C-alpha positions as a printed NumPy array, in Angstrom:
array([[-163.603, -150.004,  -51.725],
       [-164.619, -151.735,  -48.53 ],
       [-163.424, -151.077,  -45.089],
       [-160.459, -153.399,  -45.368],
       [-158.983, -151.236,  -48.268],
       [-159.353, -148.052,  -46.425],
       [-156.177, -146.863,  -44.66 ],
       [-156.726, -146.01 ,  -41.051],
       [-156.052, -142.384,  -40.1  ],
       [-152.842, -141.516,  -38.187],
       [-151.958, -138.639,  -36.247],
       [-149.206, -136.477,  -37.803],
       [-145.622, -137.136,  -37.116],
       [-143.216, -134.289,  -37.371],
       [-139.456, -135.128,  -37.154],
       [-136.548, -132.814,  -37.22 ],
       [-132.886, -133.708,  -37.135],
       [-131.596, -132.874,  -33.654],
       [-128.977, -130.099,  -33.545],
       [-125.462, -131.539,  -33.037],
       [-124.168, -131.042,  -29.333],
       [-121.668, -128.158,  -29.139],
       [-118.261, -129.369,  -28.023],
       [-114.614, -128.392,  -28.193],
       [-114.402, -129.335,  -31.894],
       [-117.56 , -127.147,  -32.697],
       [-117.24 , -124.514,  -30.028],
       [-119.318, -121.387,  -30.431],
       [-116.663, -118.828,  -29.832],
       [-117.945, -115.541,  -30.895],
       [-114.869, -113.474,  -30.68 ],
       [-113.5  , -111.09 ,  -28.14 ],
       [-115.493, -108.025,  -29.282],
       [-118.834, -109.993,  -28.994],
       [-117.863, -111.337,  -25.647],
       [-116.841, -107.921,  -24.288],
       [-119.866, -106.321,  -25.719],
       [-122.338, -108.704,  -24.146],
       [-120.283, -108.449,  -20.712],
       [-120.744, -104.606,  -20.706],
       [-124.597, -105.139,  -21.766],
       [-125.098, -107.509,  -18.907],
       [-123.238, -105.383,  -16.289],
       [-124.659, -102.139,  -17.271],
       [-128.303, -103.471,  -17.397],
       [-127.991, -104.971,  -13.765],
       [-125.863, -103.025,  -11.569],
       [-128.161, -103.587,   -8.698],
       [-127.604, -107.191,   -8.831],
       [-123.799, -107.484,   -9.49 ],
       [-122.607, -104.606,   -7.231],
       [-124.139, -105.911,   -3.823],
       [-122.522, -109.457,   -4.742],
       [-119.254, -107.843,   -5.31 ],
       [-119.375, -105.637,   -2.184],
       [-117.949, -108.097,    0.445],
       [-114.649, -108.397,   -1.544],
       [-114.485, -104.67 ,   -1.949],
       [-114.879, -104.332,    1.904],
       [-112.244, -106.838,    2.658],
       [-109.869, -105.13 ,    0.318],
       [-110.523, -101.818,    2.282],
       [-109.922, -103.639,    5.62 ],
       [-106.535, -104.955,    4.441],
       [-105.334, -101.346,    4.003],
       [-105.742, -100.728,    7.549],
       [-104.28 , -104.281,    8.756],
       [-100.956, -103.726,    6.931],
       [ -99.047, -103.83 ,    9.956],
       [-100.915, -106.493,   11.663],
       [ -99.574, -109.809,   10.066],
       [-102.087, -112.289,   11.64 ],
       [-104.92 , -109.958,   10.799],
       [-103.675, -109.491,    7.198],
       [-103.347, -113.226,    6.743],
       [-106.898, -113.789,    7.991],
       [-108.226, -111.151,    5.803],
       [-106.333, -112.589,    2.791],
       [-107.845, -116.021,    3.388],
       [-111.353, -114.636,    3.784],
       [-110.901, -112.557,    0.542],
       [-109.977, -115.64 ,   -1.386],
       [-112.692, -117.875,   -0.11 ],
       [-115.346, -114.906,   -0.355],
       [-114.106, -114.022,   -3.88 ],
       [-114.406, -117.42 ,   -5.16 ],
       [-118.131, -117.715,   -3.921],
       [-119.15 , -114.307,   -5.13 ],
       [-117.287, -114.921,   -8.479],
       [-119.448, -118.215,   -8.811],
       [-122.501, -116.114,   -7.813],
       [-121.855, -113.521,  -10.533],
       [-121.426, -116.207,  -13.034],
       [-124.793, -117.801,  -12.165],
       [-126.328, -114.392,  -12.306],
       [-125.072, -113.873,  -15.862],
       [-126.308, -117.209,  -17.016],
       [-129.734, -116.506,  -15.462],
       [-130.135, -113.237,  -17.321],
       [-129.142, -114.617,  -20.597],
       [-131.784, -117.397,  -20.137],
       [-134.338, -114.649,  -19.667],
       [-134.317, -115.019,  -15.815],
       [-134.108, -112.224,  -13.331],
       [-132.452, -113.716,  -10.079],
       [-132.149, -112.071,   -6.719],
       [-128.884, -111.407,   -4.963],
       [-129.796, -113.838,   -2.103],
       [-130.519, -116.589,   -4.688],
       [-127.33 , -116.463,   -6.623],
       [-125.215, -116.253,   -3.536],
       [-127.121, -119.35 ,   -2.032],
       [-126.549, -121.428,   -5.17 ],
       [-122.943, -120.314,   -5.305],
       [-122.519, -121.356,   -1.662],
       [-123.805, -124.802,   -2.583],
       [-120.778, -125.164,   -5.058],
       [-118.325, -123.444,   -2.807],
       [-116.204, -126.583,   -1.953],
       [-115.939, -127.549,   -5.665],
       [-114.906, -124.03 ,   -6.61 ],
       [-112.493, -123.682,   -3.873],
       [-110.727, -127.161,   -4.665],
       [-110.353, -126.425,   -8.34 ],
       [-108.938, -123.065,   -7.493],
       [-106.597, -124.75 ,   -5.068],
       [-105.548, -127.176,   -7.694],
       [-104.631, -124.322,  -10.138],
       [-102.763, -122.465,   -7.308],
       [-100.805, -125.617,   -6.489],
       [ -99.853, -126.077,  -10.198],
       [ -98.629, -122.451,  -10.367],
       [ -96.896, -122.679,   -7.042],
       [ -95.125, -125.722,   -7.994],
       [ -93.697, -124.015,  -11.   ],
       [ -92.553, -121.118,   -8.847],
       [ -90.913, -123.445,   -6.396],
       [ -88.968, -125.117,   -9.032],
       [ -87.604, -121.887,  -10.291],
       [ -86.764, -120.829,   -6.571],
       [ -84.921, -123.96 ,   -5.862],
       [ -83.062, -123.719,   -9.044],
       [ -82.329, -119.959,   -8.099],
       [ -80.799, -121.1  ,   -4.815],
       [ -78.74 , -123.942,   -6.402],
       [ -77.415, -122.067,   -9.442],
       [ -78.421, -118.512,   -9.421],
       [ -77.2  , -117.349,   -5.819],
       [ -73.685, -118.684,   -6.477],
       [ -73.461, -116.707,   -9.834],
       [ -74.641, -113.587,   -8.251],
       [ -72.126, -114.028,   -5.243],
       [ -69.281, -114.345,   -7.747],
       [ -68.427, -117.986,   -6.945],
       [ -70.551, -119.638,   -9.792],
       [ -70.798, -119.434,  -13.533],
       [ -72.911, -116.95 ,  -15.513],
       [ -74.244, -119.977,  -17.379],
       [ -76.084, -120.996,  -14.083],
       [ -77.765, -117.609,  -13.862],
       [ -78.675, -117.719,  -17.502],
       [ -80.371, -121.238,  -16.84 ],
       [ -82.273, -119.671,  -13.978],
       [ -83.596, -116.859,  -16.017],
       [ -84.701, -119.296,  -18.783],
       [ -86.386, -121.505,  -16.326],
       [ -88.304, -118.381,  -15.029],
       [ -89.329, -117.46 ,  -18.439],
       [ -90.418, -120.884,  -19.147],
       [ -92.31 , -121.181,  -15.735],
       [ -94.185, -117.811,  -16.641],
       [ -95.297, -119.237,  -20.082],
       [ -96.369, -122.564,  -18.613],
       [ -98.232, -120.891,  -15.792],
       [ -99.933, -118.493,  -18.2  ],
       [-101.043, -121.394,  -20.434],
       [-102.273, -123.402,  -17.475],
       [-104.245, -120.424,  -16.121],
       [-105.811, -119.723,  -19.624],
       [-106.688, -123.469,  -20.33 ],
       [-108.382, -123.73 ,  -16.929],
       [-109.984, -120.188,  -17.089],
       [-113.522, -121.703,  -17.764],
       [-113.572, -124.157,  -14.837],
       [-115.339, -121.777,  -12.539],
       [-118.5  , -121.569,  -14.848],
       [-118.218, -125.254,  -15.562],
       [-118.541, -126.024,  -11.855],
       [-121.044, -123.289,  -10.879],
       [-123.334, -123.534,  -14.086],
       [-123.101, -127.127,  -14.849],
       [-122.703, -128.648,  -11.451],
       [-119.372, -130.562,  -12.247],
       [-116.763, -131.521,   -9.703],
       [-113.377, -129.866,   -9.256],
       [-111.362, -132.227,  -11.465],
       [-114.273, -132.527,  -14.057],
       [-114.52 , -128.86 ,  -14.198],
       [-110.776, -128.436,  -15.066],
       [-111.059, -131.039,  -17.544],
       [-114.087, -129.564,  -19.221],
       [-112.271, -126.18 ,  -19.158],
       [-109.332, -127.625,  -20.934],
       [-111.428, -129.245,  -23.57 ],
       [-113.472, -126.113,  -24.35 ],
       [-110.588, -123.829,  -24.434],
       [-108.621, -125.725,  -27.043],
       [-107.925, -123.385,  -29.937],
       [-108.97 , -120.326,  -27.976],
       [-106.011, -119.454,  -25.926],
       [-105.118, -116.441,  -27.925],
       [-108.737, -115.311,  -27.742],
       [-108.718, -115.526,  -24.142],
       [-105.392, -113.643,  -24.176],
       [-107.182, -110.972,  -26.107],
       [-110.212, -110.992,  -23.678],
       [-107.997, -110.585,  -20.505],
       [-106.159, -107.632,  -22.151],
       [-109.253, -105.874,  -23.192],
       [-110.756, -106.214,  -19.759],
       [-107.465, -104.999,  -18.333],
       [-107.722, -101.905,  -20.494],
       [-111.208, -101.26 ,  -19.302],
       [-110.222, -101.515,  -15.724],
       [-106.727,  -99.863,  -15.959],
       [-107.515,  -96.358,  -14.679],
       [-109.293,  -97.842,  -11.768],
       [-106.793, -100.488,  -10.887],
       [-103.725,  -98.195,  -11.324],
       [-105.313,  -95.27 ,   -9.188],
       [-105.995,  -97.878,   -6.435],
       [-102.443,  -99.167,   -6.741],
       [-101.015,  -95.58 ,   -6.409],
       [-103.387,  -94.698,   -3.476],
       [-102.287,  -98.048,   -1.623],
       [ -98.566,  -97.269,   -2.319],
       [ -98.443,  -93.464,   -1.703],
       [-101.379,  -92.108,    0.116],
       [-100.56 ,  -91.271,    3.799],
       [-104.419,  -90.827,    4.468],
       [-105.217,  -94.801,    4.85 ],
       [-109.008,  -93.989,    4.534],
       [-108.411,  -92.566,    1.153],
       [-106.349,  -95.588,   -0.012],
       [-109.032,  -97.947,    1.46 ],
       [-111.919,  -96.068,   -0.449],
       [-109.958,  -96.097,   -3.671],
       [-109.418,  -99.841,   -3.478],
       [-112.892, -100.527,   -2.501],
       [-114.287,  -98.628,   -5.462],
       [-111.867, -100.046,   -7.902],
       [-112.609, -103.746,   -6.72 ],
       [-116.41 , -103.083,   -6.397],
       [-116.549, -101.801,  -10.178],
       [-114.024, -103.973,  -11.924],
       [-114.341, -107.536,  -10.306],
       [-117.894, -108.25 ,  -11.902],
       [-116.386, -107.745,  -15.403],
       [-114.218, -110.72 ,  -15.17 ],
       [-116.852, -113.168,  -13.89 ],
       [-119.428, -112.014,  -16.355],
       [-116.959, -112.248,  -19.409],
       [-115.849, -115.67 ,  -18.19 ],
       [-119.493, -116.912,  -17.897],
       [-120.337, -115.449,  -21.18 ],
       [-117.398, -116.959,  -22.86 ],
       [-118.288, -120.45 ,  -21.296],
       [-121.934, -120.068,  -22.523],
       [-120.644, -119.632,  -26.041],
       [-118.269, -122.609,  -26.115],
       [-120.347, -124.948,  -23.974],
       [-123.538, -124.149,  -26.122],
       [-125.636, -123.241,  -23.208],
       [-129.3  , -122.152,  -24.134],
       [-130.581, -118.657,  -24.27 ],
       [-134.073, -117.499,  -23.472],
       [-136.476, -115.644,  -25.759],
       [-134.795, -112.809,  -27.473],
       [-131.598, -114.295,  -26.197],
       [-132.213, -113.135,  -22.803],
       [-130.913, -109.622,  -22.835],
       [-131.073, -107.215,  -25.88 ],
       [-127.882, -106.236,  -27.566],
       [-126.306, -102.86 ,  -26.461],
       [-128.58 , -102.822,  -23.472],
       [-126.188, -101.284,  -20.853],
       [-122.71 , -101.261,  -22.572],
       [-122.532,  -97.293,  -22.809],
       [-123.703,  -96.966,  -19.091],
       [-121.238,  -99.616,  -17.863],
       [-118.251,  -97.969,  -19.68 ],
       [-119.205,  -94.559,  -18.281],
       [-119.42 ,  -95.796,  -14.677],
       [-116.185,  -98.035,  -14.881],
       [-114.001,  -95.683,  -16.877],
       [-115.496,  -92.523,  -15.234],
       [-115.007,  -93.854,  -11.609],
       [-111.465,  -94.882,  -12.872],
       [-110.489,  -91.381,  -13.965],
       [-111.544,  -90.204,  -10.41 ],
       [-109.531,  -92.897,   -8.649],
       [-106.595,  -92.469,  -10.941],
       [-106.593,  -88.693,  -10.318],
       [-106.757,  -89.236,   -6.488],
       [-103.637,  -91.508,   -7.028],
       [-101.574,  -88.962,   -8.894],
       [-102.592,  -86.485,   -6.199],
       [-101.426,  -88.724,   -3.49 ],
       [ -98.078,  -89.225,   -5.231],
       [ -97.638,  -85.505,   -5.499],
       [ -98.785,  -85.003,   -1.872],
       [ -96.439,  -87.544,   -0.564],
       [ -93.453,  -86.151,   -2.352],
       [ -93.034,  -89.345,   -4.33 ],
       [ -92.304,  -91.264,   -1.033],
       [ -93.713,  -94.46 ,   -0.562],
       [ -96.295,  -94.948,    2.383],
       [ -94.932,  -96.826,    5.155],
       [ -96.958,  -97.475,    8.473],
       [ -94.372,  -95.413,   10.487],
       [ -94.305,  -92.3  ,    8.315],
       [ -95.59 ,  -89.269,   10.273],
       [ -94.774,  -90.728,   13.603],
       [ -91.971,  -89.922,   16.197],
       [ -90.94 ,  -93.055,   17.855],
       [ -88.848,  -93.902,   20.892],
       [ -86.674,  -97.077,   21.428],
       [ -84.169,  -98.392,   23.936],
       [ -81.443,  -98.851,   21.323],
       [ -80.019,  -97.22 ,   18.361],
       [ -80.226,  -98.806,   14.81 ],
       [ -76.647,  -98.701,   13.193],
       [ -78.27 ,  -99.6  ,    9.88 ],
       [ -81.007,  -97.106,    9.874],
       [ -81.086,  -94.621,   12.692],
       [ -84.543,  -93.371,   11.642],
       [ -85.895,  -96.689,   12.958],
       [ -84.689,  -97.27 ,   16.62 ],
       [ -84.846, -100.726,   18.228],
       [ -86.859, -101.76 ,   21.211],
       [ -89.752,  -99.318,   20.265],
       [ -92.092,  -98.566,   22.972],
       [ -94.154,  -95.808,   24.602],
       [ -93.433,  -96.135,   28.39 ],
       [ -89.802,  -96.012,   29.849],
       [ -88.188,  -95.776,   33.221],
       [ -85.847,  -93.005,   34.119],
       [ -82.902,  -95.213,   34.054],
       [ -83.314,  -96.482,   30.466],
       [ -81.798,  -94.831,   27.454],
       [ -84.228,  -93.33 ,   25.113],
       [ -83.547,  -92.983,   21.352],
       [ -85.732,  -90.568,   19.437],
       [ -86.439,  -90.775,   15.599],
       [ -89.026,  -89.913,   12.979],
       [ -89.884,  -90.593,    9.507],
       [ -91.712,  -87.587,    7.798],
       [ -94.897,  -87.995,    5.846],
       [ -93.241,  -86.361,    2.73 ],
       [ -89.544,  -85.691,    1.858],
       [ -88.186,  -82.192,    2.556],
       [ -86.451,  -80.637,   -0.323],
       [ -82.691,  -79.663,   -0.261],
       [ -82.062,  -76.38 ,    1.759],
       [ -85.556,  -76.364,    3.365],
       [ -85.843,  -76.266,    7.14 ],
       [ -88.023,  -78.09 ,    9.381],
       [ -88.495,  -77.248,   13.157],
       [ -88.554,  -79.992,   15.868],
       [ -90.56 ,  -78.878,   18.795],
       [ -90.4  ,  -80.533,   22.373],
       [ -93.176,  -80.633,   24.837],
       [ -93.805,  -82.157,   28.453],
       [ -97.241,  -82.161,   29.088],
       [ -98.504,  -78.728,   27.915],
       [ -95.405,  -77.123,   28.679],
       [ -93.081,  -76.287,   25.703],
       [ -89.487,  -77.182,   26.225],
       [ -88.198,  -75.465,   23.098],
       [ -87.492,  -76.22 ,   19.707],
       [ -84.517,  -76.704,   17.174],
       [ -84.277,  -76.103,   13.567],
       [ -83.143,  -78.693,   11.033],
       [ -81.983,  -77.996,    7.462],
       [ -82.229,  -80.55 ,    4.707],
       [ -78.953,  -81.366,    2.898],
       [ -78.248,  -81.631,   -0.89 ],
       [ -80.273,  -84.853,   -1.257],
       [ -83.326,  -83.715,    0.76 ],
       [ -84.466,  -85.062,    4.268],
       [ -87.107,  -87.561,    4.885],
       [ -86.409,  -88.411,    8.555],
       [ -84.449,  -87.214,   11.449],
       [ -83.003,  -88.92 ,   14.616],
       [ -81.268,  -87.734,   17.839],
       [ -77.642,  -88.65 ,   17.723],
       [ -77.558,  -89.068,   21.576],
       [ -80.093,  -90.67 ,   23.7  ],
       [ -82.054,  -89.267,   26.64 ],
       [ -80.658,  -90.454,   29.876],
       [ -82.14 ,  -89.751,   33.33 ],
       [ -85.174,  -88.007,   31.913],
       [ -87.773,  -86.453,   34.517],
       [ -90.759,  -88.506,   34.841],
       [ -93.735,  -87.175,   32.702],
       [ -95.523,  -87.27 ,   29.311],
       [ -93.434,  -85.951,   26.394],
       [ -94.59 ,  -85.038,   23.044],
       [ -92.325,  -84.296,   19.807],
       [ -93.696,  -82.521,   16.743],
       [ -91.836,  -81.988,   13.51 ],
       [ -93.281,  -79.062,   11.371],
       [ -92.608,  -78.198,    8.024],
       [ -94.028,  -74.623,    7.645],
       [ -97.425,  -74.99 ,    9.154],
       [ -97.803,  -78.558,    8.607],
       [ -96.914,  -81.254,   10.998],
       [ -94.958,  -83.898,    9.106],
       [ -94.235,  -86.173,   12.225],
       [ -95.703,  -86.357,   15.661],
       [ -95.391,  -88.739,   18.673],
       [ -95.351,  -89.151,   22.398],
       [ -93.864,  -91.277,   25.11 ],
       [ -93.847,  -91.447,   28.944],
       [ -91.103,  -91.658,   31.479],
       [ -91.935,  -93.14 ,   34.884]])
């Protein structure tokens, strides 16, 4: 055989059929249990990463408790909470994706990357809110046109029935919209899509998985139930606003990462995002610890909430509870809330005094109203609760021509002061 018959040597060629791209028709949804398990693994193994990212929203939530009577401040905090929540949510999704790719990011890194996607994330959230708000507006308009006359007795019951059906339909449609667009956040944060592209991507990937997302939401809700319920009770009943703020901050801090992590993991499954060696994180890496922390803290917050209900005697917290106030006019509809409230009066003005107690006084129990001018006691008067109990008091006649000075009124139930306030006459 000569050289012409000899085959030249070739390098080996290795070929493997590429794996098909995972899309909506071949989505890798692994089930609610698998997603929840890996969510808890991710969270429990990286508290030091997720808690600092979640802290700003928790702090804003606590501040909202103290701003309850300041409408401009409350609106500002609400806007900041929405914007910061969107950015920190995106940061936690990025952190989750990094961890499952075998990368350990820093808090600053994920926040910086999320800030770069903030505009797209905010616009997609606004689009969802606009859709849901539009449905609510339709129901509200229908309620005014057909429901109000029916309730007033000038319309037919059929109109009211139509409004109820519209409301139920709007709830169903809004729920489906929210679920179908639930994965737009990770689509934007992880794959860099624009707002509309992210919503479209989410709608495609959630096809056939709506009930799975419902199950995922319910499961996460159950895990967070004690903490969220306790925070709600504290916000509603606790007269100590610092306690209410602390409960809300703890509940937000510990439960908000669960949603962001779970959504990111669900998106990773259905979008087929790559995982690192050993799948990034080992199974059962931190689920026990995360359950102990979230549920354990939830038990404490819930117990504090139950205590606040008992301490307040079941009375909802109002900013004016525990305060003796003075005003220039009586309030016929509610004498316990005089009109023209202020703290400085002239001797020629009428002064109407009232107070709402920190807790209801039971039937037959007695409170004592004490009057002071400066440090001088002007006397006291007993007040006995009637058959339905007592939660406020008011003077049936105004003060007229009072001597100039600083006055203080204290209402005591036993040894505890359940209302106190002061005013000045010049």
